[in-house]
C-alpha positions in Angstrom: -0.2 -0.2 0.0 1.1 3.3 -0.8 1.1 5.9 2.3 1.5 9.7 2.5 2.3 11.2 5.7 2.0 15.4 6.3 2.3 17.2 9.5 2.5 20.7 10.4 3.5 22.5 13.9 6.1 21.4 16.3 9.2 19.3 16.0 7.3 16.8 18.0 4.7 16.3 15.5 7.7 15.7 13.0 9.4 13.2 15.2 6.0 11.3 15.5 5.5 11.2 11.7 9.0 9.9 11.3 8.0 7.0 13.6 5.1 6.3 11.8 7.1 6.1 8.6 9.4 3.5 10.0 6.5 1.3 11.3 4.8 1.4 7.9 7.9 0.6 6.2 8.7 -2.4 8.6 5.2 -3.6 7.8 5.9 -3.7 4.1 4.3 -0.5 3.0 5.5 2.2 0.6 5.8 6.0 1.8 5.3 8.1 -1.0 6.1 12.0 -1.7 2.9 13.0 -3.0 -0.6 12.2 -2.0 -1.5 11.7 -5.9 -1.9 7.9 -6.2 -1.5 7.1 -2.3 -4.0 4.7 -1.1 -3.9 6.2 2.5 -2.9 9.5 4.2 -2.0 10.2 7.9 -2.3 13.9 8.7 -0.8 15.1 11.9 -2.6 18.3 12.9 -1.8 21.3 15.0 -3.9 23.6 17.1 -1.2 25.8 18.7 -2.9 28.8 17.0 -6.1 29.6 15.1 -4.0 29.9 11.9 -2.4 26.3 12.6 -5.9 24.6 12.9 -7.2 26.3 9.7 -4.1 24.8 7.9 -4.7 21.4 9.4 -8.4 21.5 7.8 -7.1 22.9 4.7 -4.7 20.4 4.1 -6.8 17.4 4.8 -9.5 19.0 2.3 -6.5 19.1 -0.3 -5.6 15.3 0.5 -9.2 14.6 -0.5 -9.0 16.7 -3.6 -5.7 14.8 -4.6 -7.7 11.5 -4.5 -6.7 10.0 -1.2 -9.7 7.5 -0.3 -8.6 6.9 3.3 -7.3 9.6 5.3 -6.5 9.3 8.9 -6.6 12.5 11.1 -4.4 12.6 14.2 -2.6 15.2 16.4 -3.8 18.3 18.4 -6.3 20.1 16.5 -8.3 16.3 15.6 -7.9 15.7 19.3 -9.7 18.8 20.5 -12.4 19.0 17.6 -12.9 15.0 16.6 -16.4 15.5 15.1 -15.1 18.4 12.9 -12.3 16.4 11.8 -14.4 13.2 11.0 -17.0 15.5 8.9 -14.0 16.7 6.6 -14.0 14.6 3.2 -12.7 11.3 3.3 -11.4 11.1 6.9 -12.3 7.5 8.0 -10.5 7.5 11.1 -9.8 10.2 14.0 -7.2 8.8 16.2 -6.6 11.1 19.2 -3.0 12.0 20.5 -3.5 9.5 23.7 -3.9 6.6 20.9 -1.5 8.0 18.6 1.3 5.5 19.6 -0.7 2.7 18.1 -1.9 4.7 15.2 -0.1 2.3 12.5 -1.4 -0.9 14.3 -4.8 0.6 13.9 -4.6 1.7 10.6 -3.3 -1.7 9.2 -6.0 -3.6 11.5 -3.3 -5.5 13.4 -3.7 -7.0 17.0 -2.4 -4.5 19.5 -0.3 -7.6 21.1 2.0 -7.5 17.9 2.7 -3.7 17.9 6.5 -4.1 18.9 7.3 -7.3 17.1 6.7 -6.2 13.4 7.9 -2.9 13.7 11.2 -3.2 15.2 13.0 -4.8 12.5 15.8 -3.3 10.3 17.2 0.0 10.2 16.3 0.5 6.5 13.2 1.7 8.2 15.0 5.0 8.9 15.3 6.2 5.2 14.5 10.0 5.1 10.8 10.9 4.4 10.3 11.9 0.8 9.1 15.0 -0.5 8.7 18.1 2.0 10.0 15.8 4.9 13.6 14.9 3.4 15.6 15.5 6.5 19.2 14.8 7.5 18.2 15.3 11.0 16.3 12.7 12.8 13.6 14.2 15.4 13.4 11.8 18.4 10.3 11.8 20.7 11.4 11.4 24.2 8.5 13.2 26.3 4.8 14.0 25.7 2.3 15.9 27.6 2.8 19.0 30.0 1.8 19.5 33.6 2.4 23.3 33.2 -0.8 25.2 32.7 0.3 28.5 31.0 -2.8 30.2 30.4 -2.2 30.6 26.6 -1.4 27.1 25.6 -4.1 24.6 24.2 -1.6 22.0 23.6 -1.4 21.0 27.7 -5.1 20.4 26.8 -4.7 18.4 23.7 -1.4 16.3 25.0 -2.6 15.7 28.5 -0.2 15.1 31.4 3.5 15.1 31.0 5.2 11.6 30.7 8.7 10.4 29.7 9.7 7.6 27.1 12.1 5.0 28.8 15.6 5.6 28.3 16.1 2.3 26.7 13.2 3.1 24.2 15.1 6.7 23.2 18.6 5.0 22.9 16.8 2.4 20.6 15.1 4.9 18.5 18.4 6.8 18.0 20.4 3.9 17.1 18.0 2.9 14.3 18.1 6.7 13.2 22.2 6.4 13.2 21.9 3.0 11.5 19.9 4.9 9.0 22.6 7.4 8.4 21.1 10.5 10.3 23.9 12.9 11.3 22.0 14.9 13.8 19.9 13.9 16.4 17.2 16.3 17.8 15.4 15.4 21.1 11.8 16.9 21.3 8.9 16.8 23.8 6.2 19.1 24.4 8.0 19.7 27.9 11.2 18.3 27.0 12.9 19.6 30.3 10.6 17.6 32.3 11.9 14.2 31.2 12.6 11.9 33.9 10.2 13.6 36.5 8.6 10.2 37.1 11.4 8.0 36.6 13.6 9.6 39.4 15.9 11.2 36.8 16.5 14.6 35.0 16.8 15.4 31.4 20.9 15.7 32.0 21.1 12.0 32.7 19.1 11.3 29.4 21.7 13.4 27.4 24.7 12.0 29.2 23.4 8.4 28.6 23.0 9.2 24.6 26.4 10.8 24.4 27.9 7.7 26.3 25.9 4.9 24.6 25.7 6.2 20.8 28.1 7.7 18.3 25.9 10.4 17.2 27.7 13.1 15.4 25.6 16.0 16.6 22.9 16.0 19.5 20.6 19.3 19.4 17.9 19.9 22.0 14.6 21.5 21.2 12.6 23.9 23.0 13.6 24.1 26.9 11.7 25.7 29.4 13.8 28.1 31.5 12.8 27.0 34.8 14.0 23.3 34.3 17.7 24.3 33.8 20.2 25.6 36.4 23.7 26.4 35.9 25.3 23.2 36.3 23.2 22.1 33.2 25.3 23.8 30.9 28.5 21.7 31.9 27.0 19.1 29.6 28.5 21.1 26.6 32.1 19.8 27.5 31.2 17.3 24.8 31.3 19.1 21.6 28.8 16.6 19.8 26.1 18.7 21.7 25.0 21.6 19.8 25.9 24.9 21.3 21.9 26.3 20.7 19.3 26.8 23.4 15.8 27.7 22.5 14.4 29.1 25.6 10.9 30.3 25.3 10.5 33.6 27.1 7.0 34.7 25.9 7.1 38.0 27.6 9.8 40.4 29.1 7.5 41.8 31.4 7.0 40.3 35.1 3.3 41.3 35.3 2.3 39.7 31.8 4.2 36.5 32.6 2.3 36.2 36.0 -1.2 36.5 33.8 0.6 33.8 31.7 1.2 31.7 34.5 4.8 31.3 33.4 7.3 29.9 36.3 10.0 32.6 35.4 10.6 36.3 35.8 13.0 38.7 33.9 15.4 38.5 36.5 15.7 34.9 36.8 15.5 34.4 32.9 18.6 37.1 32.9 20.6 35.0 35.1 20.1 31.8 33.4 21.3 33.6 30.0 24.3 34.8 32.1 25.1 31.3 33.3 24.9 29.8 30.1 27.1 32.3 28.3 29.6 32.3 31.3 30.1 28.7 30.0 29.4 29.0 26.5 30.3 32.6 25.3 29.3 31.7 21.5 26.0 29.9 22.5 22.9 30.7 20.4 20.0 31.5 22.3 16.7 31.9 20.4 13.2 32.3 21.9 9.5 32.5 21.6 7.5 36.0 22.2 3.6 36.5 22.3 2.5 39.7 20.9 -0.7 41.3 22.5 -1.2 39.0 25.6 -4.5 40.0 27.1 -4.3 42.8 29.4 -0.8 43.7 28.0 -0.9 47.7 28.2 1.7 50.1 26.3 3.7 50.2 29.5 4.0 46.1 29.6 4.9 46.1 25.9 7.6 48.6 26.0 8.8 46.7 29.1 8.9 43.3 27.2 10.4 44.8 24.1 13.5 46.6 26.2 14.0 43.2 27.8 14.0 41.4 24.4 16.5 43.8 23.1 18.7 43.7 26.4 19.2 39.7 26.0 20.4 40.0 22.6 18.8 36.8 21.2 20.5 35.1 18.0 16.8 34.6 16.7 13.3 33.5 17.6 9.5 33.4 16.9 7.1 36.2 17.5 3.4 34.8 17.7 0.4 37.2 17.5 -1.8 36.2 20.5 -4.5 33.8 19.2 -7.2 32.9 21.7 -8.0 29.4 22.0 -11.2 28.0 23.4 -10.6 26.1 26.6 -7.7 28.2 27.8 -7.4 30.7 30.6 -6.4 33.5 28.5 -9.3 33.4 26.1 -11.6 34.4 29.2 -9.5 37.1 30.4 -10.4 40.7 30.4 -8.7 43.2 28.2 -8.2 41.5 24.9 -6.1 43.5 23.0 -7.5 44.9 19.6 -6.3 42.6 16.5 -4.4 45.5 14.9 -2.4 46.5 18.1 -1.5 42.7 18.3 -0.2 42.9 14.6 1.8 46.1 15.3 3.4 44.7 18.3 4.3 41.6 16.6 6.1 43.7 13.8 7.9 45.7 16.3 9.1 42.5 18.0 10.2 40.8 14.9 12.4 43.8 14.0 14.2 43.7 17.4 14.7 40.0 17.0 16.0 40.5 13.3 18.5 43.1 14.5 19.8 40.8 17.3 20.0 37.8 15.0 22.0 39.9 12.5 24.4 41.1 15.0 24.8 37.3 16.2 25.5 36.2 12.6 28.1 38.8 11.9 30.3 37.7 14.9 30.9 34.5 13.1 32.4 35.9 9.8 35.9 34.6 9.4 35.3 31.7 11.6 35.4 28.1 10.5 32.4 26.1 11.8 31.1 22.6 10.9 28.0 22.5 8.6 25.5 19.6 8.1 24.3 20.1 4.5 20.5 19.7 4.2 19.9 20.6 0.6 21.7 20.5 -2.6 20.9 21.8 -6.1 23.1 21.3 -9.5 24.8 24.6 -10.7 25.7 23.1 -13.9 29.4 23.7 -14.5 30.0 25.7 -11.3 29.2 22.8 -9.2 26.8 22.4 -6.6 24.9 25.0 -4.5 24.8 23.7 -0.7 22.8 24.8 2.1 22.9 23.6 5.8 23.1 24.3 9.6 26.2 25.0 11.7 26.3 23.5 15.2 24.8 26.6 16.6 22.1 26.8 14.2 23.2 29.4 11.5 22.0 28.8 8.1 25.2 28.4 5.5 25.5 28.6 2.0 28.6 27.1 -0.2 29.6 25.8 -3.4 30.8 22.3 -3.6 32.5 20.3 -6.4 30.2 17.4 -5.7 26.7 16.9 -3.9 27.3 16.7 -0.3 23.8 16.2 1.3 23.9 14.6 4.6 27.6 15.2 5.1 29.5 17.6 7.4 32.2 19.8 6.1 34.2 22.5 7.8 33.1 26.0 6.2 34.8 29.3 6.5 32.1 31.9 6.8 33.1 34.9 4.7 29.9 37.1 4.4 26.5 37.9 4.8 23.7 36.7 2.7 20.1 38.0 4.0 19.5 35.7 6.9 22.0 33.1 5.8 25.9 33.4 5.6 28.1 32.4 2.6 31.0 30.1 3.2 34.0 28.3 1.7 34.3 24.6 2.3 37.7 24.1 4.0 
């Protein structure tokens, strides 16, 4: 059977879709790059914003228009809105997040008792996903759910309570990925920093075990909540395989706004954490997420948040215009900010992050860094145009005499090129 897989949203969704691909392949089915001609499609939906929910519905409709007769909807949006998902064209199954681990078993009508046996087969199942999901990096799910109650977040509702995957299962998934020639392992979870809380362990224990028990060339961490870390955590970077990149969601630089968000951090504690990281890793890339126009945000509060964002000098980040999500505390708050004001604040915050990101990139002109090439295109007699990522998550372009996709090279960075850097392969 030909199966098309699609996903939007977070890296956790990407990790899950890669796991599904491995299981479908191990069961003897083909993963295809296009819905045209596919017998089945699985759509891993997202609900983090209104736009994400809308995109989820649109993609499912497009799958039906492309001729897919059997569509399985899963993920956060379809978990929250199962009836609406089931009413979309050609959706025959809606599988909620709490049953997602058994999705392939259900789709193929296999007994649940055979879940592990037919899928834990050969490493050939870690072929990169075709089409839009062709990746050199392997996204590994280590944790799901969240016990925080941030008032803006619908993901906690959709994903349920926090739970950690056993260390042995994580190591097994990483070994499969490496056997399939993955060069970078990315650890993902809804609340990654909480891994191990019910196992009498800590995320640092997981990272140490991965570095000790695998030969992963590069290990990267996805989003981490700042209150899960302490100064000792950064000593892990004594192993050069751990990518010097921290994504620490701030959400607001104003203390009163953070309280309304129910975030377990303050500008002072965040500032101290950043200083601890930079004391040990002076060139670390620290990126973030910011919400523009959270309910009740006054002009003074926005100004305080903007000033703090500028002070920290992030290496980049994402700005999200606040989007009311039914079922969250923030949706019921007084003082909802007008849409045009939210949009304008988004623009101002993006400009601030763009400026600090540019300044961060400029620091590395003239330096030589390791680049993992993620895309390649032929340039005729000029060779091949390569694009990839450094260990500290700078996007780099260079020309090579042969295609170097999924290889790592030392590259001297020579000039800026918009949001990327141009380099010369050493």
